[in-house]
N, C-alpha and C positions, 0 to 999 in steps of 0.2 A: 504493500500500500504506500509506503514512504517513497519507493522508487517511482510509482505512478504519479504521485503528487508532485515530485520533483520534476518529472517530465512535463506535466501540465504547466507548472509555473514557468519552466524554461520556454515552452511553446508560447505561453502568453506574453512573456517579455520579448521573445523573438518577433512576435506579431506586432507589438507596439513599436519596436525599433525599426522593423522593416516597412511598417506602414501598410500592412495587409489591407486590401479593400475587397468589398464584396464582389463576387462574379455572378450577378443576377440577383433579383429581389422578389422572390415568391412570397408575397405578404400573406400571412394567415388571415383568413376571413373570420373564422371562429364564430361562436354564438354571440348574440347581442348582449346577453346577460340581463339581469334585473337589478337596476340601481334604485328603483323607486319604492319607498316604503309606504307612502301615502300621497294622494293627490285629490284635490277637490276644486270645483269651480266656485269662485268667490262672488262674482257679479258681472253685470254688463257695465261698460264704461260710458254708457249714455246717461250722463248725470242730469239732474234737474236744470242746472244752469245752461246746459247745452240745449235741452228741449225748449227752454224759455227764449233761447237765442235763435230758434227756428230749425234746429237740427233734429231730425226724427230718426236718423240712421247713419251709420258710418262704417268704413272698413279701414284696414291698416292699423297703425299703432306702433310707432317707433319712438323711443324716449331717450333723453340725455339729461343728466344732472349737471346744472351749472350753478355753483354756489349753493344756495338753499332752495333752489327751484328746480323742479323736474319739468322739462319741456316735452310735449307729446305732439307728434304730427300724425295726420290721418289722410286717407285718400278721399275719394268722392263722398260727399255728404248729401243725404236726401232730406226732403222737407217732412214736416210732422203730419201732413194730411194725405200723403201718398208716397210713391216711389220716384218722384221727380228729383233729378239731381239739381241741387241748388248751389253747391260749392264744388270746385274742382279739387280742393284740398282744404285742410283746416289745421289749426294749431291751438293747443290748450296747455294750461299749466296747473301744477299743484305744488304746495309746500309740504305736503304730508311725507313722512318717511316710513310709515308703517302701512303696508298694503293688506294686512290680514283681514280687515273689515271693509274692503273696497277703497277706491280712490275717488275723490270728488274733483273732477277736472273742470277748470274754468276756461271757456274758449275766448279767443280774441274776438272782440265785437266792435262795432262802430257806435256813434253817438245815439243811435236808435236801438241799441242793444241787439242788433242783428249780427250774427256771426259773419266774419269776413275771412277770405282765404289768406294763407301765408304768402303764396306766389300765384299771380294771375297768369293764365295762358296767353300766349301771343296771338292776338286776333287773326283769324284766317290761316294760321299755321299749326296751331295745337288744339286738339280736342280736349285735353286735360293735362295737368301737371301733378304728378304724385311724388311727394317727398319720400326720401329713403334714408340711408345712413347719415348720422350726424357725428361731428367731433368739434371740440373747442380747443383752440391753441392757447387761450389766455384767460379762461374762465369768465369771459365776457361776451365775445363774439362767437357765433356758432356757424360753422360751415355745414352745409347739407348737400348731398347728392340727390338729384331728382330725375324721375322718368318723364320724358317728353312723349306724350301719347298722340298719335294721329289716327284718323279714320282709315279703315281697311275695307277694300271692295274686291269683288271678283276680278280676275281669276286668282288672287292671292290666297294662300292657304288660310290666312287669318280672317277671310271674309265672313265666315259663319259667326265669328265673334264680333266683328265690326270694328275692331281696333287693334293696334299693335304699338310697341314702344319704338319710336323713331331713333331716340338717342338718350344718352345719360349726360346731364350737365351738372355744374357745380354752382351753388348760390350761397349767400351768407345772410344772416340776420343778427341784429344786436339784441341781446337778451333783455334790454330795458323796454324797447318799443315793439319788438318782434316785426320790424320792418325789413323786408327781404330785398336783396339785390342779386341779380344774376352776374356771374363772373364771365367776362368775355364780351366780344362784339357780336350782338345777336341780330345785326342787320340782315344777314343770311342765317337762317335758322341752324343749319349744320355747323356754322362757325361757333355756335354757343356750346357745343358738346365736346366732352372728352372722348366719347366713343359714340359712333352712330352707325346705322345700318348700311351706309354706302361709304364707309371710311377706308375700304380696301383691305381690312384685316382678315376678312372671311369669317369673323366671329361675331355673332349677334348677341349683344348684351341687353338683358331685359330688366336689370336691377343692380344696385350697388349699395351694399352695406359697409360700414366702416367701424374700426376700433383702433384706439391708441392705448398707451399705458404699458407697453412692453419694456419701457425703460431705454429703448434704443433710438428714440426721436422720430420714429416712423409712424405714419398712419397706414394700417393694413386694410385693404379693400377686398371684398368678396363679390365678384362679378358673376351674376346669374346668366348662364349661357343657354340659348335656345337654338335648336337646329331648324325650326320651322316657323318661328315668329309667334308661336303659341305656347307650347309646353316648354318647361325648363328641366334640364337633366344633368347639368354639371356646373361646377364653380371653378373659375380661374381666379387666381389671387394676384393682386398688385400691391405695391407699397410706394409711398412717397414721403420725403422728409416733411414734417408738419409745417416747417417754415417755407416750403416750396409748393404747398398744396394747390396754388393757383396756376402753377407752371406745368403745362401738359407734357413738356419734354422731360420733366423730372420724375415721371412715373416709371417704375420698373415692374416687370412681370415675371412670375415664377415659372421656371421650366424644370420639370421633374425627370426629364429623360437622362438616365445615367447618373442621377444624383440631383441635388437641389442647387439651382443657380438662378440669378436674376438677370433678365434680358431687357433690351431697350424697347421692344415693341410687342403689342398684344398678339400679332400674328406669329411671333416666335415663342410664345408661351405654350404651356400644355395644361390639360385639365388636372386640377389638384384634388378635386373631390367629385365622384360620380354617383348618381342616384338612379339605379335601375328602375325604380318605381316612380321616377320623376320627383320634383320637389317644388316648393314655392317659398320664397323669402328665406333669409338665413341671417341670424344675428349671432355675434361671437363675443364672448367675455371670458375673463379668467375667473375660475371658481376656486376659492381658497380651500373649501372643504374637500373637494375632489383633487386638488392640486393639479388641475388640468385646465387648458383652454377648452371651452365648451361651445359648440355650435348648435343652435336650436332652430328648427324649421318645420314645415309641414310636408308630408310625403304620402305615398301609398294611395294615390288617387284622391288626395285631399281628405283622407280619412284618419290620418295619424299626425300628432305632433311628436317629433322625435329629436334625438340629440346624438352628436358624435363628439369624440374627445381627441385632443392633441397635446403634445408637450410644448409646442410653440404656437404663436398665432398663425403660422403658415403650414404647420404640419410636422410630421406625417399624421393624417387623420385616420382613425380606425374605420374599417370598411362596413361595419354593420350599424343599423339603426337601433339605438336604445329607445324603446317606446316610452314616452312620457304620458301621453293621453290618447285613448282610443275614442275617436270622435264619433264612431258608429254608435257607441253606447250613449253618448251625449245627445245625438240627434238621430235616433233610429228611423224616423219616418221621412227624413229629408231626402230629396232627390237631387238637390244641387250640390254645391261645394260645402261639405260639412265644416271643414276647417281649412282656412288658407291664411297666408301672411303670418306665419308663426314668428313670434319674437320673444326674447327674454329681456328682462329689465333689471340689470344687475345692481342698480342703485337701491333697490328694495330688498335685496337678499338679506336673510336673517340667519342667526346661529352660525356665523362664519361661512355662510354659503350652503349649509345643509338644507335650508329652505330657500327656494327661488320662486319668482313669479314670472309667468309667461302669459302672453296674449295670443289670440287667434280670432279671425273673423269668420262669421257664418253667413252664407249667401242668402238663405231663406229669410232669416230674421233681419239681416243686414245690420248686425251689431258686432262690436268687438268685445270679447269676454276676457276677464282677468282670472287666472287659474294658478293655484298654489301647488308646488311640487316639493315634497320632502324626500331627501335621499336616505337610503339605508345607512345605518351606523355600523361600520366595521367590515369584517372579513367572514362572509357567509360559510365558506368551506374550511376556515381555520387553517389555511396553508401558509400563512405568513405574508400574503399579498392581498391588499385591500380589493374590494369589489371594483372600485373605480380603476385601479391599476390593471386588473385582469381584463376589464372591458377594453381598455386602451391597448393592451398587449394582444388581445384576441383569444385569450384562454377563457375557460369556463369558470365564472366565479362561484358556481354551485358544486363543483367537483374538485376534490383535492388530488385524486389519482386518476391515471388513465391518459389516453391520447389527448393532447391539447388541453390539459387540466392544470398541472403544476408548472408555473412559469419557467423555472430553471431546468426542467426536464424536457428538453426540446424534442427528443425522439419518443417520448411517451412510454418508456419501458419501466418507469417507477423508480429509477435511481438517477442521480447525477453522476455521470461517468466521463471518461476521456472523450467519448463520442460527442457528448453534449458540449463540452468545452471547445472541441475542434469546430463544432457547428457554429458556436458563437464567434470564434476567431475568423471563420470564413466570412462573416458578416460585419466584422469590425469596421467602424467608421462609415457604414452605409446608413441609409435612412429606412431600414427595415425595422419597424416598431416592435415586431415579435421578439427581437433580441435586445431591445432597449429596456432592460430590467429596471433601471432606476428612473425611467421616464424623463430623461434629459433631452430627448429629441433624436438621438442616434446612438447605436452601440459604441461604447468608449472604454477606456481603461477602467473606469469605475464599474462598468458592467462586468468586465472580466474578473475584477476583484470580488464583486458580489457573487458571481457564479462559483468562484473558488471556495467561498464560505460554505457552499452546499455540497462540495465535492464528496463523493462516496455516501452521501445520505440518501435515504429512501423517502419517497413522498409521504407526507403525513396521512394517516388514515382518516376516513370521513369523521368529522366532528372532533378530531384531536388537534391540539395546537401544533404548529411546525416546530421541529427541534431547534 
């Protein structure tokens, strides 16, 4: 045994010195796992102050905390007497910090107490303008990305729906008056956009959410890709220094081919996250309780609110959907979109992130609902790796032994042997999250040392703590 361990340590050190890199990246898909202990719908966000301002329904729901105020933007708003669209978008605020008993949102109104939009469409060129991701560089001014919507007619694939997103632009508003201004020269509508349907990239972007706070000075963007102008099935990731957010040339795009690199154009990027069941909307935030970056979205034909995990804001993201909410059980008789535009709202997280609040919109009621999610506490299979860590790695949080169960046992034979350590060495410095035992973003020296701690040990039996 001592000779085996000496050999393993030698191989590990040799790999580090030689800079062994992975030759291929067959990422484990693994089971989604169950991270949710409890979930319940709190309320509709259609507050009395909104109805008194003429809003009878709304969709969307993106939020950002600036100082002591949480700003919320919404898409189309309908009136209180029917389903007539009266606003192309809306903005509201709250100073509440506890979302457990609902949130009272106060809309922006004019002198007659009628709700007014955050950003008006350009007459004759836009059908609507829908706000999307928001960031603040100075805790005063807010930048937000918006979807510019145009009408869609035959023979375009989007004709049945009647609209599509022409492009994604950037605008700003000051937190005191909520007065919005577009960035760029909008004399020609396409000059207003960072990305648009005829920009030559070959990639159709239908939405853009944003997050900062990684400590590296960048804003990270999650660009919703569509192949037909209707459905969305993948995300491409961009980043920009927060001080250069208005400069289109400063944006970089993630390419995951053969590793992770940042490239100068959207056409050179690759899909960072794919959704076989389609998806809609995606908001990203760091969760202290899970010690992971979390992405919340709607998927599965608009029937599920789900989540994925990553070690960094750009990945690698796990491949399976962790179900947060089953929308079929909430709206069993609906024939339309049960849940769309899923969002998380990290400023209201409680218990160090064990409790989060998400929103989603329902087509039939045309309302946005606030929902509470409470994550499980601990390590369900008692194998020494938390449920969140195993969800990220792609192993089964409910099984301590067997194939794809115990994280350091890569070949699933029940013991950590030379074979397992050699497998880890083959993936050293790659972006294969299955071998990223400490969740740092890629397999490194720290993961090798962690693997060595388990050398010659057997997987813990069901219900018994790891040795």
